[in-house]
C-alpha positions as CSV (number, residue, x, y, z in Angstrom):
1,X,0.2,-0.1,-0.3
2,X,1.3,3.5,-0.7
3,X,0.7,6.1,1.0
4,X,0.1,9.7,-1.0
5,X,2.5,12.7,-1.1
6,X,-0.1,14.8,-0.6
7,X,-1.7,13.1,2.7
8,X,2.2,12.7,3.5
9,X,2.8,16.6,3.4
10,X,-0.8,17.4,5.3
11,X,0.9,15.3,8.0
12,X,4.1,17.0,8.1
13,X,3.0,20.5,7.9
14,X,0.0,19.7,10.8
15,X,3.2,18.4,13.1
16,X,4.7,21.6,12.0
17,X,2.4,23.5,13.5
18,X,2.1,21.8,16.4
19,X,5.3,21.3,17.4
20,X,6.3,25.2,16.2
21,X,2.9,26.2,18.7
22,X,4.7,24.6,21.7
23,X,7.9,26.3,20.8
24,X,7.3,29.0,20.6
25,X,4.3,29.3,23.7
26,X,7.4,27.9,25.9
27,X,10.1,30.6,25.4
28,X,10.6,33.4,28.2
29,X,10.2,36.6,27.6
30,X,13.4,37.6,27.5
31,X,14.4,35.9,24.5
32,X,11.1,37.2,22.6
33,X,12.9,40.3,20.8
34,X,15.7,37.5,19.5
35,X,13.2,35.1,18.4
36,X,12.2,37.4,16.2
37,X,14.8,37.9,14.4
38,X,15.5,34.8,13.5
39,X,11.9,34.4,12.3
40,X,12.2,37.9,10.0
41,X,15.5,35.8,8.8
42,X,13.6,32.6,7.8
43,X,10.7,34.8,6.9
44,X,13.5,36.2,4.1
45,X,14.3,33.2,2.9
46,X,10.7,32.5,2.3
47,X,10.7,35.4,0.3
48,X,13.3,34.5,-1.7
49,X,11.6,30.4,-2.3
50,X,8.3,32.0,-3.0
51,X,10.2,34.2,-6.0
52,X,11.9,31.1,-7.1
53,X,8.3,29.1,-7.0
54,X,6.6,31.8,-8.8
55,X,8.9,32.2,-11.5
56,X,9.2,28.5,-12.3
57,X,5.6,28.0,-12.2
58,X,3.9,27.9,-16.0
59,X,0.2,27.4,-14.8
60,X,-1.4,30.7,-13.8
61,X,-2.3,29.1,-10.3
62,X,0.5,28.6,-9.2
63,X,2.0,32.5,-10.8
64,X,-0.7,33.9,-8.3
65,X,0.1,31.8,-5.1
66,X,3.7,32.3,-5.5
67,X,3.1,35.7,-5.8
68,X,0.3,35.7,-2.8
69,X,3.4,33.3,-0.4
70,X,5.7,36.6,-1.7
71,X,3.0,39.6,-0.3
72,X,2.5,37.0,2.9
73,X,6.3,36.8,4.2
74,X,7.1,40.8,3.0
75,X,4.1,41.7,5.5
76,X,5.5,39.2,7.8
77,X,8.9,40.3,7.6
78,X,7.9,44.4,7.7
79,X,5.8,43.5,10.9
80,X,8.5,41.7,12.5
81,X,10.7,44.3,12.4
82,X,8.6,46.9,13.4
83,X,7.4,44.6,16.4
84,X,11.6,43.8,17.2
85,X,12.4,47.5,17.0
86,X,8.9,48.4,19.7
87,X,10.9,45.5,22.2
88,X,14.0,47.1,21.6
89,X,12.9,50.4,23.0
90,X,11.2,49.1,25.9
91,X,15.0,48.4,26.9
92,X,16.4,51.3,26.4
93,X,17.1,54.3,29.6
94,X,15.0,57.0,29.8
95,X,16.7,59.7,29.8
96,X,16.0,61.5,33.4
97,X,15.1,65.6,32.9
98,X,17.0,67.6,35.0
99,X,14.7,70.2,37.3
100,X,16.3,72.9,35.2
101,X,15.9,71.4,32.0
102,X,12.1,70.5,33.0
103,X,11.0,74.1,34.3
104,X,12.8,75.5,31.1
105,X,10.6,73.4,29.0
106,X,7.3,74.8,30.5
């Protein structure tokens, strides 16, 4: 008996979702920023793969799916960079204003 490739790919996809969810859920808050940076790098690789897949396919559906994959991965990368920047800003020290500067500003 031979198992279809579609079923094998579906099982791998579901397992990847399950493992990915549990790996990300157990990350401590201190590691969220490095995790976001790695996720951005992976999404950049997905963009390259999607562009290659879209360029090498010959069907309209394949090209459409490739363009959609590039667009979604690009949104993920840019959103990831925005979130990472906001996270890093939380760790910056805030400048304490001296009383003389505070009074001059008013």
